[in-house]
N, C-alpha and C positions, 0 to 999 in steps of 0.2 A: 148634793152630798153623796160621796161614794159609799159603796157597801161597807167597806172597812170603817169609815167614819161613822156610819149609822150604827154599826155594832158597838164601836168604842164609846158612843154617846151614853150607853147604859152600863159601862164598866166603871168601877170605882176609880177615882182620879189617880190613886197610887199605882194602878196597873196600866194606865193609859200609855205611859212612856215606854213600857215594855212592849206593848202592842205596836207602837209607832216606830220602833226600831226598824232599820233597814235590814231585815233578817237575811234576804238573799246575799247581801254583801258580806255579812258575818259568816255565812256558810261557805262562800267562795274563798274568803281569806283563810278559814280553817282548813279547807280542802287543800289549798296550795301549801300551807304549812305542814300538813300531814304528809304530803309528797316529799317535802324537805326532810322530815324526820326519817322516812324510809330510806331516802338517799344517803343520809348521814350514817344510818345504821348499816347500810350495805358497804359504804366506803370504809368503815371501821372494822369490817370483817365480821359483822354480826354482833357487835358489842354496843350496848347502850351507854356505857360509862365514858366513852371517848368524846363524842360530840352530840349524839341524838338526845340523850337524857338531859344534858345541860340546855339544849335548845328548847326542849319541851317545858322545862322549868321557866325559862325566860318568856316563852309564849304565854304560860299561865299567868305570870306576873303582869305581862303586857295586856292580857285580856281583861284582868281586873281593872287596870288603869283605863282601858278603853271604855268599859261599861260605866266606870265612875265619871269620866269626862263626858260621856254621852248624856247622862242624866242631869248634868249641870246646865242651866240655861245658856244659850249661845251668847246672849248679851254680856254675860259675865266674862266669857273668853274674849269677846271683843274689847272689853275694858281692860283686860289683862295683857293685851297684845304688846304694848310698849314695854311693860315690865318683863315679859317673856323674852323679847328681843334684847333688852339690855342685859339680862342674865346670861343669855347665850353669848353676847359679845364679851362679857366679863370672863366666862369660861374659856373662850378662845384666847383671851389674854393670859389666863392662868396656864393654858397649854403651852403658850409661847415661852413662859419663864420656868414653869415647874412640871411640864408634861412628861409622860412616860414615853421612852423611845422604843420603837419596834419596827423591824425590817427597814432600818435606815431613815425612818420618819418619826417626828415627834407630834403625835396626833391624839394621845389619850391622857386621861387623868384618872387616878384611883380614888373612888369615893366609897368608903365602907366595904371594901372588898369587891366592888363592882367597877369594872373598867369601862369608862364612858368616853365616847368620842363626840365632843361638843359640836364638831362640824356637822354631824348628822342632825343634831337638835336644831342647828341654825337653819337647816332647810325648811323646817316647819315654822319656826318663829318668824322667819323672813316673810313667808306667805301670810301669816297672821298680821304682821306689822303693815305690810303693803295693802292687805285687804281692809284693815282698819283705817289706814290713811285715805284710801279712795272712797271709803264709806263716809268719811268726814268731809272730804274735799267736794266743793261745788263742781258739778259735772261740767260747767262752762269753763272751768280753769284747768281741766285735765291736761290739755295740750299746750298750755302756756309755758314758755321756757323755764321760768323760776320754779313752777310747780312740778316740772319734769325732773329738774335737778335733784329735788328732795328724794324721790324713790331711787334715783341713780346712785346717790350717796349712800342710802340705806343698803343698797345691794353691793356696791364696790367695797365698802369698808370691811365687811366680813370676808369678802372674796380675797382681799389682799392678805388678811391674817391666815386664811386657809392655804393660800399659795406659799406662805412662808414656812409651812410645816415640813416638807412640801406635800400638797395633795391636789394635783392638777385636776383629777376627775371630779372631785367635789366642788372645786372652784368653778369649773365650767358649768356644773349643774346649778350652782347658786346664780351665776350670771344668766343662765337660760330661764330659771324660775322667775327672777326679777323681771326679765324682759317679757315673759309670758303673761304675768299678772298685769304689767303695764299695758300690754296689747289688749288684754281682755277688758281692762278698765276703760279703754277708748282712746289711749294716746295715739296721736296721729302717726300714720304709716311712714311719713317722711323722716321721722327720727330713726326708725328702724332701717329704712333704705340707706340713710347716711352711715349708720353703724356697719351694715352689711358691706357697703362699698369700701369702708375703711378696712374691714377684715380681709376682703378679697385683695385689696391693694397691698396690704401688709404681707399676705402669703406670697403674692407675686414677687414682692421686693426681696423676701427671704430667699426664694429659689434663684432669683436673678443675681443675687449677691454672691453666690457660691463661686469660689475660686478667684474672687476679685479682691482689691485692696480694702473695700468697704464691706466685707463679708459680715453678715448680721448674726450668724450662729457659729459656734465652735465646730471643728471637724467631727468630733465625736457625736455631736447632736445631729449633724447631717447623716452620719453613719446609722444612727437610730432610725431616721426617716427611711433610709435605704432598706434597712432590715424590715421595717413595717411593710414597705411596698413589695419586698421580696424576701420573705423569711428564710428561704433556702440558701440565701447568700451567707448566712451564719447559722447553720442547722444545730450546732452544738453550743452556741452562745446565745446571743440576743434573740435568735429566731426559734430557739428550742421550745419555749412554752406554747407558742401558737401552732407550731407544727404538730406537737403531741396532742393538742386540743382538737385539731382538725382530723388527726388519725382516729381519735376516740369517737368523734361525731360520725365520721364516715363508716367506721367498723360496725356501728349499730345496725345499719341497713334499715329495712322497713319495720321489722318486729323486735329488734334488739337481741342481745345475747342472753337476756334473762336476769332476773333479780339476783344480785350478789354474784354475777358471773362476768362482770366487767374486768377484763385483764389490764387495760391501761391504768385504771384507777387502783385496782387491788395490788398491782405490782409496782405502784408508785412512779409510773412514767408521767402521769398527769401532774402539773404544777398546781398548787393551791386547790386541790381537788375538792375540798370541803367548803371553800369560800368562793372566790371569784370564778372558778372554773367548774362549779358544780353542775352547770347545764350540760357540759360535755359528758359527765358521768351518767346523767339521765339519758342522754342520747345513745351512749354505748349500751346501756342495759335495757332500755325500752324502745329504742329505735325511733324512726320518724313518727310512727303512730303515737308513741308515748309523749314525745316532746310537742307534737302538734296539739295533743289534748291539753297539755299544760298551757300552751299559748292561748287556747280557747278560754281557759279559766281566767288567765290574765286579761284577755280582751273583755270578758264579761264583767270583771271588776271595774274596768274603765267605763264600760257602758252604764253600769248602775250608778257610778259617780256622776257621769254626765247627766243622766236622767234626774238624779237628785238635785243637781244644780239648776236644771231647767225648771223643776217644780218649785224652786224656792224663789220668793219674790223679794227677799231681803238682800241688799247689795253686798253687805259684808259676807253673808253666808255663801252667796253664789261665787264670789271671788275666792273665798276660802276653799270651797270644795273643788273648784276648777284648778286652783293653784296646787293643791295637794295631789290632784289627779295628774297634773303635768309633772310634778316631782316623781310620782310613781312610774309614769311612762318613761321618764328619763333614766331612772334606775334600770328599767327593763331594756330599753333600746340600747343604751351604752354598753351594758353587760353583754347582751347578745351579739352586738356588733364586735365587741372586743374578742369574745371567744371564737368567733367565726372568721377573724382576721380582717374585718371590715373597718376596724378602728384600732388605734394603738391601745396597748394594755395600760390602763390607768387606775385599776384597783377599785372598781365600783361593784358592790355586791348585787346578787339577784334577789329581789324582794321576796321575803318569807321562805326562801329556799336556802340561800347561803348561810353558813354558820357565822354567828356574830350577834352579841347581845345588844349593842348600841343600835344597829340598824333595825333589828326586830322590835325593840321597845319603842323607838321613835316612830316607826311606821304604825304600830298599834295605837299609839297616842294620837297620831294624825288621823287615823280612821275613827278614833273616838270623837275628834272634833267634827268630822263629817257626820257622824251619827247625831251629835248634839244639834248641828244645823238642820238635820233631817227631822228630828223629833220635834224641835221647837219652831219649825217654820209656820208662818200664818196659815190657818186652815179655815 
């Protein structure tokens, strides 16, 4: 029995769950969110009412939801996994027919004055559904073809709906989340080797087809690829965003220009400076030291998630925690690659930093599930 468990033994049962919370994880999430509030305050020229105030309100609402979800036994959320998945699918269908259009894409629905992006919710409910599926499935059947097709279908169906919005970034994340949970559940490596081989072959065929009678992409799509590989080829058009982002990151140097002193963001050179490209704002104002410190906070969040998963002996809980951690990592990796020019711009927010209610709420709900699994693990 650990020291904490010994002390908790003499605490009233109503307070035990509070003591069992993964408090370091809560502190880290709050710290990253606080950096986001400061960045949004700075970008708005020292005004709370533009973005920072709204972001703080959403965080407060999400924090309440996180604690509520945390104190509910994890078996309840396992039993609710199928319903949560089906509700998310229904919301994706609602978006397809009645969704709100913004920036050329139909991704949102209005619910009581709140603009919700169901594809963000699907990232979490897909993890719940797959974790519940593998918790139910006999371990001996995990790699048999029929039982592999079930999680593939559960992953592909929402991915197709998200692609129709269109939202390539989220669609790719859904595919990678599904694949990660399947891999963690013990599905044979041969399936993944076949998929990777197919992807590599498709990419080769796409490039080999250029300029031929059987060209697989339109000319404008190839031009987008060219711009990604060399943004300076179209500096005032398709390459503008990434060039300005790189200028902002580089201009910060080691120590940055100082809080509220970022010229690229304050003078509106940076695109989507409060959402997808907020990392470049932080790089300009706080420099290498500042952004490296933020990356350490992100790394610690992932470490505490991993440790919590290792400590948990329940199969559903372990897969749930690891699946959410993978989702969090993909948010982080894709956004950072995007703003540094290492990946195409696909519109993926930086977790707890980028302005946006749906992503913030869903992430806090997801961390509530991690807390529930952590609190109610066998001791």
